[in-house]
Backbone as CSV, one residue per row, in Angstrom:
resi,resn,N_x,N_y,N_z,CA_x,CA_y,CA_z,C_x,C_y,C_z
1,MET,148.763,-51.156,139.364,148.781,-52.123,138.286,149.696,-53.301,138.620
2,PHE,150.920,-52.987,139.100,151.858,-54.046,139.444,151.317,-54.884,140.599
3,GLU,150.688,-54.217,141.559,150.094,-54.916,142.704,148.985,-55.852,142.236
4,THR,148.170,-55.408,141.267,147.104,-56.239,140.723,147.684,-57.470,140.038
5,LEU,148.770,-57.296,139.314,149.425,-58.424,138.652,149.929,-59.431,139.672
6,ILE,150.531,-58.945,140.746,151.029,-59.842,141.791,149.873,-60.626,142.406
7,HIS,148.763,-59.955,142.693,147.617,-60.658,143.275,147.048,-61.684,142.308
8,ARG,147.049,-61.372,141.041,146.549,-62.343,140.059,147.451,-63.574,140.004
9,VAL,148.769,-63.334,140.042,149.710,-64.449,140.042,149.537,-65.279,141.309
10,LEU,149.363,-64.612,142.441,149.171,-65.327,143.697,147.859,-66.094,143.723
11,ASP,146.842,-65.572,143.045,145.534,-66.221,143.041,145.464,-67.415,142.096
12,ASP,146.201,-67.397,141.008,146.157,-68.499,140.042,147.359,-69.408,140.280
13,PRO,147.128,-70.616,140.763,148.240,-71.505,141.114,149.027,-72.044,139.914
14,ARG,148.538,-71.827,138.708,149.235,-72.342,137.523,150.236,-71.360,136.946
15,ILE,150.095,-70.084,137.251,150.916,-69.073,136.583,152.399,-69.214,136.922
16,ALA,152.745,-69.318,138.179,154.166,-69.390,138.557,154.855,-70.641,137.994
17,PRO,154.245,-71.836,138.122,154.899,-73.000,137.506,154.997,-72.893,135.983
18,LEU,153.938,-72.366,135.346,153.978,-72.197,133.887,155.051,-71.190,133.471
19,ALA,155.149,-70.096,134.199,156.160,-69.082,133.876,157.562,-69.642,134.063
20,THR,157.762,-70.395,135.128,159.070,-71.009,135.381,159.411,-72.014,134.285
21,LEU,158.453,-72.833,133.923,158.658,-73.811,132.852,158.949,-73.104,131.532
22,ALA,158.172,-72.081,131.207,158.371,-71.356,129.943,159.729,-70.669,129.902
23,LEU,160.120,-70.006,130.990,161.418,-69.333,131.030,162.560,-70.338,130.913
24,SER,162.432,-71.461,131.615,163.476,-72.488,131.556,163.631,-73.036,130.147
25,LEU,162.508,-73.368,129.530,162.567,-73.931,128.182,163.033,-72.897,127.162
26,ALA,162.637,-71.641,127.336,163.096,-70.585,126.423,164.602,-70.368,126.552
27,THR,165.098,-70.397,127.772,166.541,-70.234,127.993,167.308,-71.392,127.372
28,LEU,166.813,-72.600,127.577,167.463,-73.769,126.973,167.376,-73.720,125.449
29,ALA,166.245,-73.262,124.919,166.104,-73.132,123.464,167.124,-72.137,122.927
30,GLY,167.340,-71.057,123.652,168.352,-70.084,123.241,169.746,-70.681,123.240
31,ALA,170.047,-71.469,124.266,171.376,-72.095,124.338,171.562,-73.105,123.199
32,TYR,170.574,-73.972,123.013,170.691,-74.971,121.950,170.620,-74.331,120.567
33,GLY,169.812,-73.283,120.429,169.721,-72.576,119.152,171.038,-71.921,118.782
34,SER,171.691,-71.291,119.767,172.987,-70.664,119.473,174.027,-71.709,119.119
35,GLN,173.855,-72.904,119.654,174.781,-73.985,119.334,174.512,-74.564,117.948
36,HIS,173.288,-74.951,117.701,172.983,-75.684,116.467,172.775,-74.792,115.258
37,TRP,172.236,-73.589,115.459,172.001,-72.703,114.318,172.958,-71.524,114.295
38,GLY,173.457,-71.165,115.460,174.373,-70.026,115.534,175.835,-70.410,115.414
39,GLY,176.123,-71.709,115.485,177.487,-72.180,115.325,178.380,-71.984,116.543
40,LEU,177.816,-71.658,117.700,178.617,-71.485,118.919,178.699,-72.814,119.653
41,GLN,179.879,-73.364,119.711,180.055,-74.643,120.384,180.268,-74.415,121.881
42,PRO,179.539,-75.143,122.724,179.654,-74.924,124.166,180.899,-75.582,124.752
43,CYS,181.452,-74.912,125.754,182.523,-75.531,126.531,181.870,-76.346,127.645
44,VAL,182.664,-76.989,128.443,182.108,-77.832,129.506,181.336,-76.994,130.533
45,LEU,181.791,-75.780,130.840,181.057,-74.940,131.786,179.729,-74.467,131.201
46,CYS,179.689,-74.252,129.895,178.425,-73.900,129.232,177.424,-75.048,129.403
47,LEU,177.915,-76.268,129.240,177.045,-77.432,129.395,176.576,-77.569,130.838
48,TYR,177.453,-77.305,131.802,177.062,-77.358,133.219,175.970,-76.336,133.523
49,GLN,176.022,-75.181,132.860,175.033,-74.132,133.118,173.633,-74.503,132.642
50,ARG,173.539,-75.474,131.771,172.231,-75.892,131.275,171.490,-76.752,132.282
51,TRP,172.210,-77.493,133.101,171.578,-78.426,134.035,170.601,-77.761,134.994
52,PRO,170.932,-76.646,135.636,169.942,-76.024,136.524,168.655,-75.615,135.809
53,TRP,168.771,-75.224,134.551,167.567,-74.873,133.799,166.721,-76.115,133.532
54,TRP,167.354,-77.246,133.212,166.619,-78.498,133.041,165.963,-78.910,134.347
55,ILE,166.696,-78.770,135.445,166.154,-79.131,136.755,164.961,-78.239,137.090
56,ALA,165.111,-76.933,136.881,164.008,-76.009,137.160,162.797,-76.328,136.287
57,ALA,163.023,-76.685,135.027,161.914,-77.038,134.128,161.188,-78.283,134.639
58,GLY,161.958,-79.281,135.043,161.349,-80.506,135.573,160.577,-80.263,136.854
59,ILE,161.149,-79.470,137.740,160.473,-79.150,138.996,159.208,-78.341,138.726
60,ALA,159.283,-77.390,137.794,158.106,-76.580,137.451,157.006,-77.455,136.860
61,ALA,157.375,-78.416,136.025,156.378,-79.331,135.451,155.724,-80.164,136.555
62,LEU,156.518,-80.594,137.512,155.980,-81.345,138.646,155.055,-80.456,139.485
63,ALA,155.459,-79.217,139.714,154.620,-78.273,140.465,153.311,-78.015,139.728
64,LEU,153.374,-77.988,138.419,152.161,-77.790,137.618,151.241,-79.004,137.748
65,ALA,151.843,-80.189,137.787,151.038,-81.408,137.936,150.407,-81.483,139.328
66,LEU,151.062,-80.893,140.304,150.565,-80.917,141.685,149.921,-79.584,142.057
67,VAL,149.235,-78.981,141.115,148.712,-77.628,141.273,147.723,-77.518,142.442
68,ARG,147.103,-78.597,142.841,146.115,-78.534,143.926,146.736,-78.640,145.311
69,HIS,147.997,-78.968,145.387,148.673,-79.125,146.673,149.536,-77.896,146.941
70,ARG,148.966,-76.902,147.610,149.624,-75.611,147.797,151.021,-75.701,148.395
71,GLY,151.129,-76.358,149.521,152.416,-76.421,150.215,153.478,-77.131,149.391
72,VAL,153.097,-78.226,148.764,154.048,-78.976,147.930,154.466,-78.141,146.733
73,ARG,153.495,-77.514,146.091,153.792,-76.687,144.924,154.711,-75.524,145.295
74,ARG,154.407,-74.883,146.411,155.224,-73.762,146.868,156.647,-74.240,147.175
75,GLY,156.776,-75.384,147.826,158.097,-75.945,148.114,158.864,-76.297,146.849
76,LEU,158.162,-76.850,145.866,158.805,-77.185,144.596,159.291,-75.930,143.879
77,LEU,158.481,-74.880,143.899,158.897,-73.633,143.245,160.101,-73.015,143.963
78,ALA,160.137,-73.129,145.281,161.309,-72.649,146.024,162.538,-73.468,145.644
79,LEU,162.365,-74.774,145.488,163.474,-75.639,145.078,163.966,-75.275,143.678
80,ALA,163.038,-74.953,142.784,163.422,-74.504,141.440,164.216,-73.205,141.539
81,GLY,163.796,-72.313,142.441,164.528,-71.065,142.652,165.947,-71.318,143.138
82,VAL,166.106,-72.268,144.041,167.444,-72.612,144.548,168.290,-73.195,143.415
83,ALA,167.688,-74.045,142.576,168.419,-74.610,141.437,168.912,-73.507,140.511
84,LEU,168.071,-72.505,140.267,168.476,-71.405,139.389,169.558,-70.546,140.034
85,LEU,169.501,-70.361,141.340,170.575,-69.629,142.024,171.893,-70.398,141.918
86,ALA,171.825,-71.719,142.034,173.029,-72.530,141.844,173.555,-72.378,140.420
87,GLY,172.640,-72.339,139.452,173.029,-72.105,138.059,173.687,-70.748,137.894
88,GLY,173.185,-69.751,138.609,173.813,-68.431,138.580,175.228,-68.488,139.126
89,GLY,175.425,-69.297,140.148,176.770,-69.470,140.697,177.722,-70.102,139.696
90,ILE,177.236,-71.110,138.978,178.058,-71.738,137.933,178.395,-70.717,136.859
91,ALA,177.413,-69.905,136.487,177.631,-68.895,135.449,178.636,-67.839,135.907
92,VAL,178.559,-67.421,137.166,179.533,-66.457,137.686,180.932,-67.066,137.670
93,TYR,181.025,-68.332,138.044,182.317,-69.017,137.979,182.841,-68.996,136.540
94,HIS,181.968,-69.264,135.579,182.368,-69.269,134.171,182.829,-67.883,133.731
95,VAL,182.120,-66.844,134.156,182.531,-65.478,133.827,183.923,-65.218,134.391
96,GLY,184.178,-65.674,135.603,185.501,-65.514,136.200,186.591,-66.212,135.410
97,VAL,186.273,-67.374,134.879,187.231,-68.102,134.041,187.458,-67.335,132.741
98,GLU,186.364,-66.840,132.154,186.487,-66.061,130.914,187.331,-64.801,131.117
99,GLN,187.191,-64.172,132.252,187.921,-62.937,132.539,189.316,-63.190,133.114
100,HIS,189.659,-64.459,133.257,190.962,-64.877,133.808,191.157,-64.409,135.244
101,TRP,190.032,-64.343,136.002,190.124,-64.025,137.417,190.597,-65.248,138.194
102,TRP,190.284,-66.435,137.676,190.717,-67.702,138.267,190.745,-68.747,137.165
103,ALA,191.388,-69.855,137.469,191.534,-70.934,136.483,190.253,-71.753,136.424
104,GLY,190.002,-72.324,135.274,188.856,-73.203,135.100,189.165,-74.588,135.622
105,THR,188.229,-75.476,135.464,188.430,-76.858,135.874,189.385,-77.546,134.897
106,ALA,189.822,-78.720,135.261,190.728,-79.471,134.389,190.066,-79.760,133.040
107,SER,188.757,-79.933,133.033,188.059,-80.226,131.778,187.835,-78.986,130.924
108,CYS,188.253,-77.814,131.419,188.109,-76.566,130.659,189.260,-76.330,129.696
109,GLY,190.169,-77.231,129.622,191.281,-77.059,128.713,192.609,-76.917,129.428
110,ALA,192.576,-76.725,130.732,193.821,-76.663,131.490,194.359,-78.079,131.616
111,THR,195.559,-78.275,131.198,196.104,-79.622,131.161,196.735,-80.035,132.479
112,GLY,197.220,-79.109,133.244,197.838,-79.453,134.518,199.257,-79.938,134.318
113,ALA,199.425,-81.228,134.128,200.753,-81.820,133.997,201.256,-81.736,132.555
114,VAL,202.562,-81.627,132.426,203.188,-81.607,131.104,203.466,-83.051,130.715
115,PRO,202.984,-83.476,129.537,203.216,-84.872,129.129,204.701,-85.137,128.914
116,THR,205.123,-86.330,129.297,206.537,-86.695,129.150,206.771,-87.690,128.022
117,THR,205.713,-88.323,127.554,205.853,-89.256,126.441,204.887,-88.872,125.333
118,LEU,205.138,-89.417,124.168,204.258,-89.162,123.034,202.867,-89.726,123.293
119,GLU,202.805,-90.866,123.943,201.510,-91.483,124.267,200.709,-90.600,125.230
120,GLU,201.360,-90.025,126.239,200.688,-89.109,127.168,200.185,-87.866,126.440
121,LEU,201.010,-87.348,125.543,200.612,-86.171,124.768,199.388,-86.488,123.916
122,LYS,199.393,-87.643,123.252,198.270,-88.051,122.416,196.999,-88.190,123.254
123,ARG,197.111,-88.829,124.407,195.971,-89.018,125.293,195.433,-87.660,125.774
124,GLN,196.356,-86.749,126.089,195.973,-85.423,126.552,195.267,-84.622,125.462
125,VAL,195.785,-84.684,124.254,195.186,-83.953,123.133,193.810,-84.513,122.802
126,LEU,193.675,-85.830,122.795,192.394,-86.448,122.456,191.339,-86.240,123.532
127,SER,191.763,-86.055,124.780,190.795,-85.864,125.853,190.504,-84.391,126.126
128,ALA,191.248,-83.488,125.490,191.044,-82.055,125.712,189.734,-81.600,125.079
129,PRO,189.035,-80.662,125.709,187.796,-80.166,125.106,188.083,-79.381,123.840
130,VAL,187.094,-79.393,122.958,187.233,-78.686,121.698,187.181,-77.175,121.939
131,VAL,186.350,-76.757,122.877,186.157,-75.344,123.155,186.705,-75.038,124.542
132,ARG,187.518,-74.001,124.623,188.087,-73.603,125.911,187.082,-72.750,126.676
133,CYS,187.075,-72.913,127.980,186.141,-72.168,128.835,186.558,-70.716,129.034
134,ASP,187.829,-70.424,128.802,188.314,-69.065,129.079,188.305,-68.165,127.849
135,GLU,187.692,-68.615,126.770,187.586,-67.805,125.559,186.117,-67.466,125.299
136,VAL,185.820,-66.195,125.254,184.447,-65.748,125.002,184.167,-65.888,123.507
137,GLN,183.145,-66.675,123.175,182.782,-66.859,121.764,181.827,-65.788,121.270
138,TRP,181.005,-65.246,122.173,179.993,-64.270,121.792,179.752,-63.345,122.970
139,SER,179.589,-62.061,122.673,179.226,-61.113,123.722,178.392,-59.996,123.112
140,LEU,177.640,-59.334,123.960,176.830,-58.192,123.568,177.011,-57.145,124.660
141,PHE,177.435,-55.948,124.275,177.734,-54.867,125.213,178.802,-55.288,126.226
142,GLY,179.714,-56.142,125.785,180.811,-56.581,126.645,180.435,-57.666,127.639
143,ILE,179.239,-58.205,127.533,178.780,-59.255,128.449,178.646,-60.551,127.656
144,SER,179.283,-61.605,128.150,179.242,-62.893,127.465,177.926,-63.607,127.747
145,MET,177.714,-64.714,127.055,176.520,-65.518,127.300,176.492,-65.995,128.744
146,ALA,177.650,-66.337,129.300,177.706,-66.748,130.706,177.274,-65.606,131.617
147,GLY,177.647,-64.390,131.278,177.236,-63.226,132.062,175.740,-63.019,132.018
148,TYR,175.155,-63.132,130.828,173.706,-62.996,130.713,172.997,-64.130,131.450
149,ASN,173.559,-65.330,131.363,172.966,-66.457,132.072,173.022,-66.225,133.577
150,ALA,174.130,-65.672,134.074,174.241,-65.386,135.508,173.141,-64.415,135.935
151,MET,172.973,-63.336,135.178,171.953,-62.346,135.537,170.551,-62.954,135.504
152,LEU,170.239,-63.684,134.432,168.915,-64.276,134.300,168.662,-65.324,135.383
153,SER,169.664,-66.139,135.666,169.521,-67.176,136.691,169.265,-66.564,138.058
154,PHE,170.045,-65.538,138.412,169.869,-64.905,139.716,168.525,-64.200,139.825
155,VAL,168.142,-63.470,138.791,166.853,-62.764,138.832,165.703,-63.767,138.937
156,ALA,165.731,-64.809,138.114,164.654,-65.801,138.139,164.635,-66.554,139.467
157,GLY,165.796,-66.954,139.947,165.863,-67.678,141.214,165.377,-66.840,142.379
158,LEU,165.837,-65.589,142.453,165.398,-64.707,143.535,163.907,-64.385,143.419
159,ALA,163.421,-64.220,142.206,161.990,-63.948,142.008,161.147,-65.122,142.490
160,LEU,161.581,-66.339,142.177,160.838,-67.511,142.641,160.837,-67.607,144.157
161,LEU,161.992,-67.368,144.772,162.056,-67.429,146.233,161.209,-66.331,146.865
162,ALA,161.253,-65.136,146.301,160.424,-64.041,146.823,158.941,-64.360,146.635
163,PHE,158.593,-64.916,145.492,157.206,-65.276,145.219,156.718,-66.324,146.213
164,THR,157.516,-67.364,146.448,157.080,-68.409,147.361,156.979,-67.875,148.789
165,GLN,157.845,-66.943,149.150,157.775,-66.336,150.478,156.507,-65.503,150.604
166,LYS,156.224,-64.698,149.588,155.008,-63.869,149.581,153.772,-64.767,149.582
167,ALA,153.829,-65.840,148.804,152.698,-66.751,148.728,152.475,-67.456,150.068
168,ARG,153.551,-67.780,150.769,153.441,-68.430,152.070,152.745,-67.502,153.055
169,LYS,153.142,-66.241,153.030,152.530,-65.262,153.933,151.079,-65.006,153.572
170,GLY,150.781,-65.057,152.268,149.415,-64.828,151.807,148.604,-66.105,151.725
171,ASN,149.230,-67.258,152.063,148.598,-68.559,152.015,148.053,-68.902,150.627
172,ALA,148.819,-68.466,149.607,148.439,-68.770,148.221,149.547,-69.603,147.594
173,ALA,149.496,-69.679,146.270,150.446,-70.425,145.442,150.486,-71.844,145.878
C-alpha cells in the first residue's frame, strides 16, 4: 500500500508541490492563528522561523507552475527541502535559547551593555523586544512550539530531499 502511494506521488507531478504548498501554508496558518487568536506573541526567533515556510511555499507554487519541466520542478522541490532544513536549524537554535543551553541574539532581549545614562536606558528599553526568546509561552508534552517546528521542518525537508532523490532515480517528478 505504501509503495503504491509512493508510485502515485512519483507519477503525478502536481502532488509533491501541492503537498509542500499545503503544509507550508498550514504551518504558517497555525503560527499566525496562535498569534492572532491564541494570544501568543512571537519573539524575534519565532518570526525568523516563519521565513523558511514562506520560502518553501513560494518555491512550491513556482514548482507547481512549472509542472511540465521535470528537472526544474525537481530542483525547486529540493531547494524547498533545503529551506525547510534551514528552518529546522533556526528552530533548534530557538529551542536551545529556550532551554538556556546558549544565549539568544541581541534582538532576543539580551541587552549586552549596561546603560550608563538615562537616555541610553530609555533607548534600550524602547528597542527591546516585547517577547523574550528564552521564555516558552506554550508547550505540549514538554515540547515548545519551536520544538514542534524543528521536528516538522526537519521531517518535511528530509522528505522533500528523499522524494526528489527517488524521483531523479525514477526519472519522475
